N, C-alpha and C positions, 0 to 999 in steps of 0.2 A: 078489449082493445083499449089502449092507453089514450088519454085525452091529450090535446095539443099542449096544455099547460104542464102535464107530467113529463112529456117528452122534452120540453124546453128546459125544465128544471133538473133534469137528471145530470148527475155528475159522472164524468168518465172514471171508470174503475181501473186502478193500476194493478191490483192483485187481490187474490183471496188467500188468506193464510189460515191454516188449521194447526192448532197447537193443543197439547194436553198439559195443563198447568195445575199444580196443587191449589186447592181452595184456600183463599186468603194468603197465598204465598207467592204472588207474582212480584218478581224483582227485576230490575233492569239488567240482570246478569243472564247468561245463557240459560235456557233456550229462548227466552222472550226477547232479550236485547238484540241479538243478531238478526232474528226474524223480522222484527219491526224496524230496526235501524236501517236496513238496506232500502226501505221505502220512505225513509226520513219522517217517520211518525213519532209523535210525542210519547216517549216511553213512560215517563212518570204519570202522565194523564191516564194512559191505559192501565198501569199498575194500580193507581188509586181507585179508578172506576171498577176494575175487576175485583179487587179485594173488598170493596164495599158491597158489590153484588153477591159475592160468595161467602160473606161472613156467617151466614146461617148454617153452613155446612161445617163438618168437623175439619180441622186442619189436616193437611196432607191427603185429602180426598181428591183423586185425579178428575179434573173437570175438562171436558172438551170445549174448546172455544174456537169460533170461526170469526176471523177478523176480515172485514172488507176495507181495503185501503184505496182511497181515492187519489187522483192525480194532483189535487190541491193540498196534499199532505194531511188530510183529515181521515178519520176512520169511524166505522161502526163495528160493533161486535155483538154476537149472540153467544150465550153460555148455555150448554146442554148439561143435563145431569150426568153423573158418571155412567160408564158402560155397564151393561147387564152382567157381563162376566165378572166385573169387580164386585157388584152386589152379591152375585151367587157365591163367589169365593168367601166373602164376609159372612154370609148366612150359613154356609157349610163349615166355616172355620178351617179352611184349607189355604195353603200358600199358593198352590197351582192346581190345575185340573189333572185328569188322568193322562198318562202317557199313551195309553191304549184305550180310548173311549169305546164303550160297547163290550169290551172284554174285561177290563179292570174298573171297578167302581171306586172313585176317589172319596166320595162322601154321599150323604143324602140330605135333602131338604124337603120340607112339607109344602103342601099346596098353599098353606097360609103364608109362607115366605114368598112364594111366587106371586100371590095376590098383592102383598105389600109392595114388592118391587114393581109390579105392574101399575099400581096407583101412583108411585113416584114417577115412573117413566111416562105416564099419561100427561104430565105437565110439560113435557118436552114439546118444542114447536112442531116437530115432525110427527108426533104421536097424538096430538091433542084431539084429532077427529077420529081416531081409531077406537074401537070398543075395547073394554077391559078384557073381554074374552080373547080377542085376537092378539092383544099384547101379551096375555098370559101364555097363549099357545106358542108364541115366538120365544118367550123366556124358557119354556119347557124344552123347546128345540135346542136352544143354546146350552141349557143344562145337560141335555143328552150328549151333545157334541163335546162337552167338557168332561164327560165321565161322571157327572153328578146325577144321582138317581132321585127322581121326584116321587114321593109317596103321599098318600092321602093324609095320614097323620103319623108323626114320629112316635115311637114307643117310649 
């Protein structure tokens, strides 16, 4: 239950905006500009903050960002690590998954790759309390649905 002080200091939320922006590449041009501009948010402040937070990632890495816009034209945002499917495609060295998963295998990855991806995803806000084993099982399920086979060790 929220305390009275928390309730009184809450700011009314105007919108929640979800975007996928390349790491270190936020510019006030589309798709960032129109999405934030319609809520009268400071585009340059977002771009500078986002680029500073994502400078440790390689350029052009797709980062999922959730922006909470408040009615007083301020904002907060959280940056998540790239999607599991992006990591799997990079680890497997393929451009896209199989057109017929379960029938045609696009590529293979080792359990070591899955473990490394799980360690990266564990730093996400929504996965930080999940065990490494459960995150790994989820990644294996994603790989299977993409037509990427997971083996113990690659030959």
